[in-house]
C-alpha positions in Angstrom: 17.5 -3.7 13.5 20.3 -1.5 14.7 22.9 -2.9 17.1 23.8 0.4 18.6 22.1 3.8 19.4 21.8 6.1 16.4 21.4 9.8 17.0 18.9 12.1 15.3 20.2 13.4 11.9 22.9 10.8 11.8 23.7 9.3 8.4 22.8 5.6 8.5 23.3 4.5 4.9 24.6 5.8 1.6 24.1 4.0 -1.8 25.9 5.6 -4.7 24.4 5.7 -8.2 26.8 3.2 -9.5 25.4 0.5 -7.2 21.7 1.2 -8.1 19.9 -0.1 -11.2 18.6 2.7 -13.4 18.6 3.8 -17.0 21.3 6.3 -16.2 23.7 3.3 -16.5 24.8 2.9 -20.0 24.5 -0.9 -19.9 20.9 -0.8 -18.6 20.0 1.9 -21.2 21.6 -0.2 -24.0 19.7 -3.4 -23.1 16.5 -1.4 -22.8 16.9 0.3 -26.1 17.7 -3.0 -27.8 14.6 -4.6 -26.3 12.0 -1.9 -26.6 13.3 0.8 -28.9 12.8 4.5 -28.2 9.0 4.3 -27.7 8.1 1.5 -25.3 11.1 1.6 -22.9 9.6 3.1 -19.8 11.4 2.6 -16.5 9.4 -0.3 -15.2 9.6 -2.3 -18.5 13.3 -1.6 -18.8 14.3 -2.5 -15.3 12.2 -5.7 -15.3 13.8 -6.8 -18.6 17.4 -5.9 -17.6 17.1 -7.6 -14.3 15.7 -10.7 -15.9 18.6 -11.0 -18.3 21.3 -9.8 -16.0 20.3 -12.2 -13.2 21.8 -15.0 -15.3 25.1 -13.2 -15.5 27.3 -14.6 -12.7 29.8 -11.7 -13.0 27.2 -9.0 -12.8 27.9 -6.0 -10.6 24.4 -6.4 -9.2 24.8 -10.2 -8.4 24.9 -9.6 -4.6 21.7 -7.6 -4.9 19.9 -10.3 -6.8 21.0 -12.9 -4.3 19.4 -11.2 -1.3 16.1 -10.5 -3.0 13.2 -12.8 -2.0 13.1 -16.2 -3.5 10.7 -16.7 -6.4 7.4 -18.1 -5.2 4.0 -17.8 -6.7 2.6 -16.6 -3.3 5.0 -13.6 -3.6 3.2 -12.4 -6.7 0.8 -10.0 -5.1 -1.2 -9.3 -8.3 -1.6 -13.0 -9.2 -5.4 -12.8 -9.0 -7.6 -15.2 -10.9 -10.4 -13.7 -13.1 -12.9 -15.2 -10.7 -11.3 -13.3 -7.8 -11.2 -10.1 -9.7 -14.9 -10.4 -10.4 -15.7 -11.3 -6.8 -13.8 -8.2 -5.5 -15.0 -5.8 -8.2 -16.7 -3.5 -5.7 -13.5 -3.0 -3.6 -11.0 -0.3 -4.5 -8.2 -2.7 -5.2 -9.8 -4.1 -8.4 -9.0 -1.1 -10.5 -5.3 -1.2 -9.3 -5.1 -4.9 -10.2 -6.6 -4.4 -13.7 -4.2 -1.5 -14.3 -1.3 -3.6 -13.2 -2.3 -6.5 -15.6 -2.5 -4.0 -18.4 0.9 -2.5 -17.7 2.4 -5.9 -17.3 1.1 -7.0 -20.7 2.5 -3.8 -22.2 5.9 -4.6 -20.7 6.0 -8.3 -21.7 4.5 -8.3 -25.2 7.3 -6.3 -27.0 10.1 -8.6 -25.6 8.5 -12.0 -25.7 10.5 -12.9 -28.8 13.8 -11.7 -27.3 13.1 -13.6 -24.1 12.4 -16.7 -26.1 15.8 -16.3 -28.0 17.5 -15.7 -24.7 16.1 -18.9 -23.2 17.3 -20.9 -26.1 20.7 -19.4 -26.0 21.1 -20.1 -22.3 19.4 -23.5 -22.4 16.7 -22.3 -19.9 13.0 -23.2 -20.1 11.1 -20.3 -21.6 8.4 -20.7 -18.9 11.1 -20.1 -16.3 12.3 -17.0 -18.1 8.7 -15.6 -18.2 8.3 -16.4 -14.5 11.4 -14.5 -13.8 10.3 -11.6 -15.9 7.0 -11.3 -14.0 8.8 -11.7 -10.7 11.2 -8.8 -11.6 8.3 -6.7 -12.9 6.6 -7.2 -9.5 9.9 -6.2 -7.7 10.2 -3.1 -9.7 6.6 -2.1 -9.2 6.8 -2.5 -5.4 10.4 -1.5 -4.6 11.5 1.2 -7.0 12.7 4.7 -5.8 12.6 7.9 -7.7 15.9 9.4 -8.9 15.9 13.1 -10.1 17.0 13.3 -13.7 17.5 16.1 -16.2 14.0 15.9 -17.5 12.1 13.5 -15.2 12.5 11.2 -12.3 13.9 7.8 -13.1 12.6 4.7 -11.4 15.6 3.1 -9.7 16.3 -0.1 -7.8 18.3 0.8 -4.7 20.0 -2.2 -3.0 19.6 -2.4 0.8 17.6 0.8 1.0 14.7 -1.2 -0.4 14.9 -3.6 2.6 13.5 -1.0 5.0 9.9 -1.6 6.0 7.1 0.9 6.1 5.8 2.4 9.4 3.5 5.3 10.1 5.9 6.0 13.0 9.0 5.8 10.9 12.3 6.7 12.4 14.2 7.6 9.2 13.9 9.4 5.9 15.9 9.3 2.7 16.8 11.7 0.0 18.8 11.8 -3.2 22.0 13.7 -2.9 23.0 15.5 -6.0 26.5 16.4 -5.0 27.5 12.9 -4.1 25.1 11.3 -6.7 23.5 8.8 -4.4 20.8 7.9 -1.9 21.2 8.9 1.7 19.3 7.5 4.7 19.1 9.8 7.8 17.8 9.1 11.3 14.7 11.2 11.9 15.0 10.8 15.6 17.1 9.0 18.1 17.0 5.2 17.5 17.6 2.8 20.3 19.6 -0.4 20.0 17.6 -3.4 18.7 14.9 -1.0 17.3 13.8 -1.7 13.8 14.9 0.9 11.2 11.7 2.0 9.4 10.7 4.4 6.6 7.4 5.8 5.6 6.1 5.0 2.1 3.4 7.7 2.5 0.1 8.4 4.3 -1.8 5.6 2.6 -4.8 3.5 3.5 -4.6 -0.3 3.1 -6.2 -0.6 -0.3 -3.4 1.6 -1.7 -0.7 -0.2 0.3 -1.9 -3.5 -1.0 -2.1 -2.7 -4.6 1.2 -0.7 -4.6 3.4 -2.6 -2.2 1.7 -5.9 -1.5 1.0 -5.6 2.2 -1.6 -4.1 4.7 -1.3 -2.7 8.2 -3.9 -3.9 10.7 -5.1 -0.9 12.6 -3.8 1.5 9.9 -4.2 5.1 11.1 -5.1 6.0 7.6 -8.7 4.8 7.1 -10.4 3.3 4.1 -12.9 5.2 1.9 -16.2 3.6 1.0 -18.6 4.9 -1.6 -22.4 4.6 -1.3 -25.1 5.7 -3.7 -28.2 7.4 -2.4 -30.9 8.5 -4.8 -28.4 8.5 -7.7 -25.7 10.5 -5.9 -22.5 9.1 -4.6 -21.2 9.8 -1.1 -17.8 8.8 0.2 -17.7 7.6 3.8 -14.5 8.1 5.7 -14.1 7.9 9.5 -12.3 11.2 9.8 -15.0 13.1 8.1 -18.0 10.9 9.0 -20.0 13.5 10.9 -19.8 16.1 8.2 -20.7 13.5 5.5 -23.7 12.4 7.5 -24.8 16.1 7.8 -24.5 16.4 4.0 -26.6 13.3 3.4 -29.4 14.5 5.7 -29.3 18.0 4.2 -29.4 16.9 0.6 -32.0 14.1 1.0 -34.2 16.6 2.9 -33.8 19.6 0.6 -33.6 17.8 -2.8 -35.6 14.7 -2.2 -38.0 16.2 0.4 -37.6 13.3 2.8 -38.3 13.6 6.5 -35.6 12.8 9.1 -37.1 9.5 9.9 -37.6 8.6 6.2 -33.9 9.4 5.6 -32.8 7.3 8.5 -34.9 4.3 7.3 -33.7 4.7 3.7 -30.0 5.1 4.5 -29.8 2.4 7.1 -31.6 0.0 4.7 -29.0 0.7 2.0 -26.1 0.4 4.4 -27.4 -2.9 5.9 -27.6 -4.3 2.4 -24.0 -3.2 1.7 -23.0 -4.7 5.1 -24.5 -8.0 4.2 -22.5 -8.0 1.0 -19.2 -7.3 2.7 -19.8 -10.0 5.4 -20.5 -12.5 2.7 -17.4 -11.4 0.8 -15.3 -11.7 3.9 -16.4 -15.3 4.4 -15.6 -16.2 0.8 -12.2 -14.4 0.8 -9.1 -16.6 1.2 -6.5 -13.8 1.2 -5.5 -12.4 4.6 -4.7 -8.9 3.3 -8.0 -8.6 1.6 -9.8 -9.8 4.8 -8.2 -6.9 6.6 -9.4 -4.4 4.0 -12.9 -5.9 4.0 -13.0 -5.8 7.8 -12.3 -2.0 7.6 -15.1 -1.5 5.2 -17.4 -3.4 7.6 -16.3 -1.2 10.4 -17.0 2.0 8.7 -20.5 0.8 7.7 -21.3 -0.2 11.2 -20.1 3.1 12.6 -22.2 5.0 9.9 -25.3 3.0 10.7 -24.9 3.8 14.4 -24.5 7.5 13.8 -27.4 7.6 11.3 -29.7 6.0 13.9 -28.5 8.4 16.6 -28.7 11.5 14.4 -30.7 14.4 16.0 
């Protein structure tokens, strides 16, 4: 929240490079190279490892940053899905993202398990707690990192305070990396009133993407979900914004290629959609996660809208 009026194009926040966590810092790069060598040290791995080790350094430059980050809690681990849950939600778009995340997490952890074990013995800390911290930091990096232009590629960077700003599809600010000053600048995109929340846009994403990338969903998201259906061996992607043209395509192809009459197409498509609707309704009842319930509800909504339009098709 802002306590005073902010004018459009006014600079709200500036975070110099020296206060951000990135491989451009010699200390971060050194720790990363020692842990992973030249091959496995991608940005996510390095930052997760560095933050895990550095968090136990009471004199760290980044200690104030670590102190304001969310407390460690299993419920904060947005990808902490059980194998049973992954199987249950396999037909929803988030499953691929979860599986990819688990793969990348293993690739980050496996090369440094021994070093984390030695670190835990040196500090007198339970190894299980170190591993928990590593996963927590990996989740933080995965959901909070910013890009920083480098000589050859963009570095993933943790930017204190800038990463506190929430997402909105009606965001009132934007940020950019300032080469001359070597830092991140947050600018007001419009006039911001006192007591109004300062927001950023993470991008024009539907909820499945927001959930797997950032760990949250937006009820009533203006960017709608996509839903795939298979009709006579061909996949069609349903999306509210393009629903009329998609339905036209379905009727055209099933008539020209499969030689079905309009009534036969309606009966066949509605039957398939009602079967999918039954599946999603059952899935919603079994689901215990609020974010997933929102995503499933959006799938149910697009199915119902498609069924209605199919039945009314002239």
